[in-house]
N, C-alpha and C positions, 0 to 999 in steps of 0.2 A: 504494499499499499504506500502511496506517495507520502512525503513528509509535509503534512498539512499545517498551515497557520491556523485554520479553523476547521473543526470537524464536529458537526451538530447532528442530532437525530431526534425524531419525534415518535419513533416506534414504527412508523410506516416507511419513512425514507431517512437516509443519512446523506449528508452533504459535506464534501470536503473542498477546501479552497487552498490552492498552492500559491496564489497570486496571479498566475498566468492561465490556470486551468481550473474549472469547476467540475467536480465529479459528483454524480448522483448514484446512490446504491439503494436497492430495495431492502426490506427487513431481514432478508437472509444474507445480505452482504454481496449480492450480485450487482455488478456495474450495469446501470440502466442507460446512462448518458455521460458524455464528456463534452463540456463547452469551452470554447476558446475565444470568446467574444470581447474579453476585457483584459487589461493589464492592471496591476496593483489592486487586484480584487481579493480582499482579505476578509470580508464580512458577508454573512449570509443569514437569511431569515426565511423560514417556511410559514406560509399562511396557516391560520387556524384550521381551515378545512383540508389542508394538505394538497391543495390543487395548484398552488403557485409558489414559486421560489423567487425571492428578490436578493440580488447580489450587489453590494456597494463597493466602490473603489475609493481609494484615498485621493484620487485626482478628480473627483467630482462627477462621477458617472454612476448610473444604475443600469443593470440588465434584469429583465423580468422574464421568467421562464414558466411554461406550462408543464407541470409535473404529470399531467394526464397524457399529454402528447409528446412530452420530452422535447420541446422545441422553444426557441427564443420567441417571445411575444413582442417585446419592445426593449429598445436600448436608448437611453437619453442622458443628456448632461443636466445635472441639477444646479451646478454652480460653475462659474468661469474661473474660480480660484483653483488652480491646478496643483493641488498638494495639501497635505495636512487635514484632509477630510476624514478623520478617524472617529468622529463622534457617533453615538449610538443611533439606532432606528428600530422601529417595531411596527408590526401590523396592529390595527385595532382589534379588540377581542371578537368583534363580529366580522372581521375581515374586509370591511368596506373601505377602510382608509389605511394609509401608510404614513406614520409619523417619522420624519427624518430631521435630525439635528445637523445643521450645515452652516458654513461660513460664506460670506459674500463681500465683495469689495475689498478695500484696503483697511488695515487696522482691525479694530475690534467690532466687526459687523457680523453678528451671529443671529440665527433665528431657528424657530421650530416650524418646519414646513409640513403641510398636510396635503397628501395626494389621494384622490379617489382611486380605487383599485379596479374599476371597470376598464378604464383606458390609461390609468396612471398619469392623469393630468393634474397640474397644480390647482388646489382649491384655495389655499390661503397661506400666508406667512405670518407667524406670530412672534412678538417680542423683538422684531428687527430694529425698532427705534429705541430700544433700551440698551444701556451699557451693561449687558448681561451675557454671560456665556453658560449654556447648558450642555453638559457633556454626556449625560446618560438619561435614558428614559426606559421604564419598564412597567408592564401591567401587573397588578397585584390582585389575584382572584379573591383573596380574603376580603378585601375592601371594595372589590369591583371598581377599581380606579387605577389611574396611572400616576407614577411618582418619578421625580427627577432630582438630580443634584447639579449644582452649578456654582458659578462665581459672579458676584456683583462687583463690578469695577467702580471704584470711587476715587475721585480726585482729592488729593491732599490728605487722604485717610487710608487706612489699611483696607484692602479688599475684604469683602464679606463672603463667606462660604455658607451655602445653604442647601437644605433639602426641602422639597415641597410636593404637594399634590397638584397634578395637572388635571383640571376639570372645567368643562364649559369654556374652553379656550382661555382659562386664567390659571395663574398659580395661586393656590390656596394653602392655608396652614403652613406658611413659609416658616421654616425653623432654622435658626443659626446652628451651624456645626463648626467644629474646629478644623483648622487647615489640615491637620494630620488625618482626621476622619475623612475629609474630602479626598485627600490623596490616596488613602487606602481603598475607599469604595470605588474611586475612579479606575484604579488599576484592577481591582477585584472584578468589577462588572465587565471590564474589557476582556479579562481572562475568562470569565464565566461565559460570555457571549461567544467566545472562540471554542467552547467545549473543553476548556482546560487542557489544551494541547501542549505538549512538551516544547514545541518550537516557540509558541507565543509566551510560555512561561519563562523561557530563557531570556526573552527581551522585556519582561515585566519588571525585573530587578526587585522582586519582592523577597523579603527575608524568610518568610515561612516556606516550608516545603510544598511542592505541588500536591502531594498526597494530603497534607493537612488542609490546604486551601480548597481542594476539590470536595472535601467532606463537609465544608462549612455551608450553612444556609444564611446568607446575608441578604436582607431585603432593604431597599431604600425606605420603604414604609416604616421600618423599625426606627429610623432616625426622626421621622415626622411624628409618629404615634407614641413614642416612648414617654 
């Protein structure tokens, strides 16, 4: 099996990303497809209904695949910023939308973009006018809501690190967290999204062993609801 940056599974399909190639396997480990439509493709997400695969690159592109037909549906650029697009993304729990954290323009210009998943067209961009950076987003089924972590950049004062609930296009229950907490969760969630691969772990520079990290259950909601 190739040396993957990301290797995720949902019980029906497993997906591995090498950066240049995306592999799809069935539940028995049989290779079903191999896609070479992107470079710098390190992040993948399977839709809740297991019908669609979204792959994100660090140079601002998405590729969307049908897992029913094992073919490319759409490839598009979501940002002209060619590099550093390593923030998180996820499908909505009903599969109707894709939430993507992305950067645009020069300097600190970040946003949370919402795409509908019928044609993967942009619906709206949120928080783009605020001096704020959101790095991770995840759905929490216990609270039936989405949670994020990020940084609020402040002039002449120390930056503020926070965790919050994302609901109704707003950040709610915004909770201050320590810089060390943010740094840990940011690395942990990135590693978790990769499926705790050895390759991603080597570049995470985390002190704990991969075995210890992969056994932990860390949720962003814990920072908000504690």
